[in-house]
N, C-alpha and C positions, 0 to 999 in steps of 0.2 A: 760783471759783463762776461759773457761767454766768448772765448777765443775760437770756438769751433766754427769752421766755415764749411758749409755743405758743398760737397763735390757736385759739379754740374752733371746732370744726367744728359747723356747723348742718346740719340735714337738709332744710331747705326749698329749693326751686328758686331759684337766683340769689343765694344767701346770700353768695357770695364778693364780689359787686359791690353788695350791699345796704348801701351806706355813705352814701347820700344823707342830707342833713341835714333835720331837722324845720323846717317853715316857721312853726311856732307854738311858743311856750314854755309852752303850757298844761299840759304834763305833765313833772314833774321826773324827770330821768334817762332820758327817752325822746328820744334824739337821732338814732338811726338805726333802720331797720327791724329790725335785730338786737335792739336794746333793746326794741322793741315786742314782738317774738316772745318774748323772755325773760319779759316782763311777762304776756303772754297765756297762757303755760303755766300760770299760777296762776289764770286767770280762765275760760278755756274750760271748759265743762261741758255736761252733758246739757241743761240749760236753754237754752244758747246754740246748741245743735245744731238743724239743720232738723228739724221734726217728723217728716217722712217717713223720716228716718235714725236717729232717737233709739234705737230698739231695738237698733241695731248700734253705737251710740256706746260708747266705753270709754276709760279713762285710757290704755290702750295705743294707741288710735287717736284721740287727743285733738283732732286737727284735722278729723275727719269732720263734715261738715255745717256748717262754720264759714266757708265761703269768702266769700260776698258781704258779710256783716256785717263781717268782718275787713278785706276789701279796701276797703270804703268808710270804715272807721275809719282805715286806713292813709292813704287819700287825704286825709282831714281833717287828718292830722298832717304828711304829707310832700308833698302836692300830687299833680300828675300825673293820670293817667287810669286807669280801671278797664276791663279788657277781659275777655271771656268766651270760654271754649272750649266749644263745643257738645258735650254729652255724650249718650250713648244715653238715650232717654227724653225728650229735648227741653229739659233744664235746662242752664244755663250754669255752668261753673266759673270763678269770678272770680279775677283776679290784678291786680297793679299794674305800671304802666309810668311811669317818671319820666325823661324824656329818653331816654338809651340804657340806662338801668338797668331791668331786668325782674326782678321778684321775685314769688314766690307763697308767702306765709306758711303756707298750708294745703295745700301739695302733698303732704305726707307721707301724707295719707289714701289716696293712690293706690298706695302701696308702690313697686314697681319699674316700674310702668307709665310709659312716656315720653309726656308730654303735648306738644302742639305749641303753642308760645307765639308763633307768627307768624301774621299775617293773620287775626286774630280781631276780631269786632265790639266796638266800645266799648259799655260797659254804663253805665246811668244809674240813680242812686238813686231817682229818681221812679218808674221802672218797677218796680224791685225792692221799694221800700217801699210800693208800692200794696197789697202783701200786708201786712196789719196785723200778723200774727204776726212777719214778718221785720223790720218797723220796730221792733217791741217788743223783739225779740232784739238788734238793733243798739243801741237805747237802753240796754238792760240792760248790754251789753258795754262801752259807752262810760261808763256810770255807775260800773261796777266798776273800770275803769281810772282814772277820776277819783278814786275813793275811795283807791286805792293810790298814785297818782302825781300827782294834781292839785295845783296850786299854790294855796295859801290866798290868797284875795283880801283 
């Protein structure tokens, strides 16, 4: 019998190196970005999707419109910085950088399109959350994660 267990293949950008460890123990079982991704698969929904993209959101494209709230939640858990890729229309697609580790938990929404993860501007939650609907979506995402994985105090 072979003891070799195949590592799960993830579809998000940078998944192979997304093994940085959480800087908080606030969430049980969320130790790496891969763990967070697995948890969010059951939380991302039409309600957490950016309003301008909701009519296109589906379970088949679950990460659509989830980037900034997800990237800032990942920053809460793992530290690092959030950067943004300028998209047509003037919006930024957000992703995480922690040291030399670059990962984008919501990259699958772009299918086969290759995004450039170098030389992008840092993004700040104060700017993103100035939009009340975005702050509310972030709070909802965080609360749902806490419901499923939060440690009892």
